C-alpha positions in Angstrom: 4.9 17.4 3.5 6.3 15.3 0.6 9.0 16.8 -1.4 8.4 16.0 -5.0 11.0 17.9 -7.0 13.4 15.7 -9.2 16.5 16.9 -7.1 15.1 16.0 -3.9 14.1 12.5 -5.1 17.6 12.0 -6.6 19.1 12.3 -3.1 20.9 9.0 -2.1 19.5 7.7 1.0 21.3 4.4 1.4 20.1 0.8 2.1 19.9 -0.7 5.3 21.1 -4.5 5.0 21.0 -7.4 7.3 23.7 -8.0 9.8 26.6 -10.0 8.2 26.8 -13.5 9.0 23.0 -14.1 9.2 22.4 -17.9 9.2 19.3 -19.5 7.8 18.4 -23.2 7.9 16.7 -24.6 4.8 14.1 -27.0 5.8 12.8 -29.4 3.1 9.2 -30.6 3.7 10.0 -33.4 1.1 12.9 -35.3 0.2 16.4 -33.7 0.8 17.0 -33.9 -3.0 14.3 -31.1 -3.6 15.5 -28.0 -5.4 13.9 -24.6 -6.2 12.0 -24.9 -9.2 12.5 -22.2 -11.9 9.5 -23.6 -13.6 7.0 -21.5 -11.7 8.6 -18.1 -11.8 7.2 -15.4 -14.0 9.2 -13.9 -16.9 11.8 -11.8 -15.0 12.8 -9.6 -18.2 11.9 -8.7 -21.6 13.3 -6.6 -24.5 12.2 -3.0 -24.7 12.7 -0.7 -27.7 15.6 1.6 -28.3 13.5 4.7 -27.7 12.2 3.2 -24.5 15.8 2.6 -23.3 17.0 6.0 -24.3 13.9 7.6 -22.4 14.7 5.6 -19.4 18.4 6.6 -19.5 17.2 10.2 -19.8 14.8 10.1 -17.1 17.5 8.7 -14.8 20.0 11.3 -16.0 17.6 14.2 -15.4 16.6 13.0 -11.9 13.1 12.4 -12.9 13.4 8.9 -11.7 15.8 7.4 -9.3 18.9 5.4 -10.8 19.1 1.7 -11.0 18.3 0.2 -7.4 18.6 3.9 -5.8 16.3 4.3 -2.9 14.2 7.6 -2.5 11.4 8.2 -0.1 9.4 11.0 1.5 10.9 12.6 4.7 8.3 11.0 7.0 9.4 7.4 6.0 12.5 5.7 7.6 14.1 2.6 5.8 15.0 0.5 8.9 16.1 -2.8 7.3 16.5 -5.0 4.2 17.0 -8.8 4.3 17.9 -10.1 0.9 16.8 -13.4 -0.5 18.8 -16.4 0.9 18.0 -20.2 0.4 14.8 -19.6 -1.6 15.7 -17.8 -4.9 12.2 -17.6 -6.5 9.9 -14.6 -6.7 8.8 -13.3 -3.4 4.9 -13.0 -2.8 2.7 -12.4 -0.1 3.1 -11.8 3.8 1.3 -12.9 7.0 2.0 -12.1 10.7 1.7 -13.7 14.1 3.0 -12.4 17.4 6.7 -11.6 16.8 6.9 -13.4 13.4 6.4 -12.6 9.7 5.7 -15.2 7.2 6.9 -14.5 3.7 5.8 -16.3 0.7 8.0 -17.3 -2.1 7.4 -19.3 -5.3 9.8 -21.8 -4.0 8.3 -22.1 -0.5 8.3 -19.7 2.6 10.5 -17.9 4.9 9.8 -17.1 8.7 11.3 -14.2 10.3 11.7 -13.0 13.9 10.6 -9.4 13.8 10.9 -8.6 17.5 13.7 -6.1 16.5 12.2 -4.5 13.3 15.7 -3.0 12.6 17.3 -6.4 12.6 14.9 -9.3 11.5 16.2 -12.8 12.0 15.4 -15.8 9.8 13.9 -18.6 12.0 13.3 -21.1 9.1 13.0 -21.5 5.3 10.8 -24.2 3.9 11.4 -25.5 0.3 8.1 -26.2 -1.2 7.9 -25.0 -4.7 4.5 -24.0 -6.3 3.5 -20.7 -7.4 2.3 -18.2 -6.0 2.6 -19.8 -2.4 0.1 -17.1 -1.3 0.5 -17.4 2.6 -1.6 -17.1 5.6 -1.6 -18.3 9.2 -4.2 -19.1 12.0 -3.1 -20.5 15.4 -0.9 -23.4 14.9 -1.7 -23.8 11.1 -0.1 -22.2 8.1 -1.6 -22.3 4.7 0.1 -22.1 1.2 -1.7 -21.8 -2.1 -0.5 -23.7 -5.2 -1.5 -22.4 -8.6 0.8 -24.1 -11.0 0.7 -27.5 -12.5 2.7 -29.9 -10.1 3.5 -33.7 -10.5 2.0 -34.3 -7.2 1.0 -32.6 -3.9 4.5 -33.2 -2.2 7.1 -30.5 -1.5 9.5 -32.1 -3.8 7.0 -32.1 -6.8 8.2 -30.8 -10.2 6.3 -28.6 -12.9 4.5 -30.3 -15.8 2.2 -29.4 -18.4 -1.4 -28.4 -17.0 -2.9 -30.9 -19.6 -1.5 -33.9 -17.7 -4.3 -35.8 -16.1 -2.0 -36.4 -13.0 -1.3 -32.7 -12.5 -2.0 -31.3 -8.9 -2.9 -27.9 -7.8 -4.6 -26.7 -4.6 -4.0 -25.7 -0.9 -1.3 -27.0 1.4 -1.5 -27.0 5.3 1.5 -26.9 7.7 1.6 -27.3 11.5 3.7 -24.4 12.9 3.4 -25.4 16.6 7.3 -25.7 16.3 8.0 -22.4 14.5 11.6 -23.5 13.7 10.4 -26.8 12.2 7.1 -26.5 10.3 5.4 -29.6 9.5 3.4 -30.5 6.2 0.2 -32.0 7.4 -2.3 -31.9 4.6 -3.3 -30.9 1.0 -6.5 -30.4 -0.7 -6.9 -30.3 -4.4 -9.1 -27.5 -5.9 -10.6 -27.1 -9.3 -8.2 -24.7 -11.3 -5.8 -24.6 -8.3 -5.4 -21.8 -5.6 -4.2 -18.6 -6.9 -5.0 -16.9 -3.6 -6.9 -17.8 -0.6 -8.7 -16.3 2.2 -9.1 -17.5 5.9 -12.7 -17.4 7.7 -11.6 -18.4 11.3 -13.9 -20.1 13.6 -13.1 -21.4 17.1 -13.0 -25.1 16.1 -12.5 -24.9 12.4 -10.9 -22.7 9.7 -12.7 -22.1 6.5 -10.6 -21.3 3.5 -12.1 -19.6 0.4 -9.8 -20.6 -2.6 -9.8 -18.3 -5.4 -8.7 -19.4 -8.7 -9.5 -18.3 -12.3 -9.1 -19.6 -15.9 -6.5 -17.8 -17.9 -6.3 -20.5 -20.4 -9.5 -22.8 -21.1 -7.0 -25.4 -22.2 -6.5 -26.3 -18.7 -9.0 -29.2 -18.0 -10.3 -28.1 -14.6 -10.5 -24.5 -15.7 -12.8 -24.7 -18.5 -15.9 -22.4 -18.3 -18.2 -22.0 -16.4 -15.6 -21.7 -13.7 -17.9 -19.2 -11.9 -17.4 -19.8 -8.3 -14.8 -20.4 -5.2 -13.8 -23.5 -3.5 -14.6 -23.7 0.2 -12.4 -25.8 2.5 -13.0 -26.9 6.1 -9.9 -27.3 8.2 -10.5 -28.8 11.7 -8.0 -27.0 14.0 -7.5 -30.2 16.1 -7.3 -32.5 13.1 -5.9 -30.6 10.0 -5.2 -33.8 8.3 -9.0 -34.1 7.9 -9.1 -30.9 5.7 -11.6 -31.2 3.0 -13.6 -29.5 0.3 -17.0 -28.8 1.4 -18.5 -26.7 -1.4 -18.1 -24.7 -4.5 -20.5 -21.8 -4.3 -21.5 -20.3 -7.7 -21.0 -16.4 -7.5 -21.9 -15.7 -11.1 -25.0 -17.7 -12.0 -26.1 -17.3 -15.7 -27.2 -18.8 -18.9 -24.8 -20.1 -21.5 -21.4 -22.0 -21.2 -19.6 -19.1 -19.6 -21.9 -18.4 -16.6 -23.0 -15.0 -15.7 -19.7 -13.1 -15.1 -18.3 -10.1 -17.2 -18.1 -11.5 -20.8 -14.9 -9.4 -21.3 -13.6 -8.9 -24.9 -14.9 -8.4 -27.4 -18.1 -7.3 -25.8 -16.1 -5.2 -23.3 -12.7 -4.4 -25.1 -9.7 -4.5 -22.9 -11.5 -6.2 -19.8 -10.9 -9.5 -18.4 -13.7 -12.2 -18.8 -14.8 -13.4 -15.5 -14.0 -17.0 -15.1 -13.4 -17.1 -11.3 -12.1 -14.6 -8.5 -8.6 -13.5 -8.1 -8.8 -12.5 -4.4 -11.4 -12.1 -1.6 -11.2 -10.0 1.6 -13.5 -10.9 4.5 -14.6 -8.9 7.5 -15.6 -11.8 9.9 -17.0 -9.4 12.5 -19.3 -8.0 10.1 -20.2 -11.1 8.1 -19.1 -9.3 5.0 -16.6 -9.8 2.0 -15.7 -8.3 -1.0 -14.5 -10.1 -4.0 -12.1 -8.9 -6.9 -13.0 -11.2 -9.6 -11.4 -10.3 -12.9 -14.1 -8.4 -14.7 -16.3 -7.8 -11.6 -16.2 -6.4 -8.2 -18.7 -8.0 -5.6 -19.9 -7.7 -2.2 -21.2 -10.4 -0.5 -22.7 -11.8 2.9 -21.0 -14.4 5.0 -23.9 -15.2 7.4 -23.6 -18.8 6.4 -19.7 -19.2 5.6 -20.3 -22.3 3.6 -22.6 -20.5 1.4 -21.6 -16.9 0.8 -24.3 -14.9 -0.8 -23.7 -12.0 -3.3 -25.5 -8.9 -2.5 -24.1 -6.5 -5.0 -21.9 -6.5 -8.1 -20.2 -3.7 -10.2 -18.2 -3.5 -13.3 -15.9 -0.7 -14.8 -15.6 -1.4 -18.5 -13.9 1.9 -19.2 -10.9 1.9 -16.8 -10.6 -1.5 -15.0 -9.1 -4.3 -16.9 -8.6 -6.9 -14.1 -10.3 -6.5 -10.7 -7.5 -7.9 -8.5 -7.9 -7.2 -4.8 -10.1 -5.5 -2.0 -9.8 -3.4 1.1 -12.4 -2.3 3.4 -12.2 0.8 5.5 -12.8 0.3 9.4 -16.4 1.3 9.4 -17.1 -0.9 6.4 -18.8 1.8 4.6 -16.1 1.9 1.8 -14.1 -0.5 -0.1 -10.9 -0.1 -2.4 -10.7 -2.3 -5.3 -7.3 -2.6 -7.2 -6.9 -3.1 -11.0 -3.8 -5.2 -12.1 -3.7 -3.6 -15.5 -1.1 -5.9 -17.5 -1.1 -8.6 -14.9 1.8 -7.2 -12.7 4.4 -7.5 -15.3 3.9 -4.2 -17.5 4.9 -0.7 -17.1 1.7 1.1 -16.4 2.8 3.9 -14.2 3.4 6.4 -16.9 1.8 9.4 -18.7 0.8 7.1 -21.6 -1.4 4.9 -19.5 -2.7 8.0 -17.3 -4.1 8.3 -13.8 -7.2 6.1 -14.1 -6.1 2.8 -15.5 -3.9 0.4 -13.3 -5.3 2.4 -10.3 -7.5 1.9 -7.1 -11.2 2.4 -7.5 -12.8 3.7 -4.3 -16.3 2.7 -3.6 -18.8 3.8 -0.9 -21.1 1.1 0.5 -24.5 2.4 0.9 -27.8 0.9 2.5 -28.2 -1.9 4.9 -28.1 -5.6 5.0 -28.8 -7.3 1.8 -29.7 -4.0 0.0 -26.2 -2.7 0.4 -24.8 -1.2 -2.8 -21.3 -0.2 -4.1 -21.2 3.3 -5.4 -18.0 4.7 -7.3 -16.5 7.7 -6.0 -13.0 8.2 -7.4 -9.6 6.7 -8.6 -6.3 6.9 -6.7 -3.0 6.3 -8.5 0.6 7.2 -7.6 1.7 10.2 -9.7 5.3 9.5 -9.5 5.9 8.2 -13.1 8.0 5.1 -13.6 10.2 4.1 -16.4 9.2 1.7 -19.3 11.5 -0.9 -17.8 9.5 -1.0 -14.6 6.5 -3.1 -13.9 4.3 -0.9 -11.9 0.5 -1.2 -11.0 -2.0 -1.1 -7.9 -1.2 -4.3 -5.9 -1.6 -5.5 -2.4 -2.1 -3.1 0.7 -3.5 -2.8 4.1 -5.2 -0.4 6.5 -3.2 1.6 8.9 -5.6 1.6 12.0 -6.4 5.2 13.0 -9.8 5.9 14.3 -11.6 8.4 12.4 -9.4 8.2 9.4 -9.1 5.9 6.4 -5.4 5.5 5.7 -3.8 2.6 3.5 -0.2 1.5 2.7 -0.1 -0.2 -0.6 2.5 -2.0 -2.9 3.2 -0.9 -6.5 5.6 -3.3 -7.6 8.5 -1.1 -8.9 6.4 2.0 -8.1 7.2 1.2 -4.5 5.2 1.6 -1.4 2.6 4.4 -1.1 0.7 5.7 2.1 -2.4 7.3 1.1 -5.5 8.9 2.7 -9.2 8.1 1.3 -11.1 9.5 4.3 -12.8 11.8 1.6 -13.5 9.0 -0.9 -13.8 11.7 -3.5 -10.5 13.2 -3.0 -7.7 10.5 -2.1 -4.2 11.7 -1.5 -0.8 10.2 -1.1 0.9 11.2 2.1 4.3 9.2 2.3 6.2 6.9 -0.2 9.1 4.8 -0.5 10.7 3.3 -3.8 13.8 2.0 -5.6 14.9 3.1 -9.0 14.5 0.3 -11.8 16.0 -3.0 -11.5 17.3 -2.4 -15.1 17.5 0.8 -17.3 17.5 -1.6 -20.4 15.3 -4.5 -20.0 11.8 -4.8 -18.7 12.4 -6.9 -15.5 10.2 -7.8 -12.7 10.7 -6.4 -9.3 9.4 -4.2 -6.7 6.9 -4.7 -3.7 4.4 -7.4 -4.0 2.7 -6.7 -0.7 3.1 -3.7 1.8 1.3 -4.2 5.1 1.2 -2.2 8.5 1.8 -4.4 11.4 2.3 -3.4 15.1 3.9 -0.1 14.3 5.8 -0.8 11.1 5.5 -1.3 7.5 6.8 -4.5 6.0 7.3 -5.0 2.4 8.1 -8.4 0.4 10.1 -7.2 -2.6 10.0 -9.6 -5.7 13.7 -9.3 -6.1 15.2 -7.4 -3.2 13.7 -9.3 -0.3 12.0 -8.1 3.1 11.9 -4.3 3.7 11.0 -2.8 7.0 9.8 0.8 7.2 8.8 3.3 9.9 6.5 6.1 9.2 6.6 9.2 11.5 3.6 11.3 10.8 1.0 12.9 13.1 -1.7 11.4 10.7 -0.5 7.8 11.2 1.1 8.1 14.8 -2.0 6.9 16.6 -1.7 3.4 14.8 1.4 2.7 16.7 -0.8 2.0 19.8 -2.9 -0.7 18.2 -1.3 -4.1 18.7 -2.2 -7.2 17.0 -1.6 -10.8 17.8 -2.3 -12.1 14.2 -2.7 -10.4 10.8 -3.7 -12.0 7.6 -4.8 -8.8 5.5 -7.3 -10.7 3.5 -9.1 -11.7 6.8 -9.4 -8.0 7.8 -9.7 -7.5 11.5 -11.9 -5.1 13.5 -8.9 -3.5 14.8 -10.2 -1.6 17.6 -12.8 -4.1 18.9 -10.4 -7.0 18.9 -6.9 -5.9 19.1 -6.6 -2.4 20.9 -4.4 -3.2 23.7 
């Protein structure tokens, strides 16, 4: 049972910190003179009105929300550790896992943790390689990073420059991590409109990479509509330096200069125009994928990984502003789509925005084969209102693998981390939570959990501002997941937990 009263939520629970004297080695994959590049970081603060400041101060005083940086959580959550930022000061982003290691993206590069002891994660390496968002994944001896910001070249010592420059570079970078303490940069592939996120479709000999990118600004030369597909890269495992673009399948064919995606405003006010995809989640064991593509949600077949085929497409022009990410349930008869209303930098977890915008949309998958359909069932959004100084909206999460149940852990930026149950797709409910109070009570400041994932018995969160958090959930509903052990986890390459990884 979660205690929701203001008094209980105000109880100070403390912060577990890394052991004193933690040493980290900063590895530069380019010249030693490379320095973290602030040009890639999103705006970290913004003015709020005097009324909003007063409301935030009153909410903290009354106990309606936690105090600045104060930690609160449900009784079934334990906060085991927090490892602050170190040599990479940029925005923390996504996470990937392999064996006893966690790989944490950062706008300035990436950091590798040894998580053998979840209460005391140790830094193994930090690699300086600026290029937002540095979305990250791993497969075997290979690590992949996405660059979706205009760079002077493809090196790790590149600098930011205007996107209108013809020499600008954006795309995918590949590292060899066979020596985990000394990652080696081995390849780069430029892609149209950059690589905002990417998704691995691993094969035995090769790794296919689906690169998602979109055009927020048509002034960028390689983002001009119709930018209506994804880039497909093939990376030979034994010769990653031969990585190459093998196709650009069009997912939204249509007449006219903009292709066939959602036209967005003014046709659909408040909805993003579809000019590409933000994120794709694949189920390799079922040759199935779900795409979150700005104004559209899609379901597609991976029977031919170089030529994915769309089998259904849905829109929500009332409550969804920006289709951001997707998560299947274990049986692949449901998919959760997130709406990143406000782009992740706005306060949308409040009474004014309400419970159906900036939320999750839960869809059942009906039918079979290429006749499968996405059928909307309900919305889920945390009901713990946040201050107007806190960026908060649905963001990255993963399944918690329990047979017969559909359980998920999810990041909500400064809304914290939510564990929720969507077994009944019409009646989702939260069963646990963890959050910090606002980064600031007077300024709209970016912070909170970017990604929260379940891996081998623990929840790991990469907090934009505060670093890596490790949590443990003790609850009869989630306890069976502690027996599921995985050798590798990239959440957007969703595993068949019980067929492949139940040990």
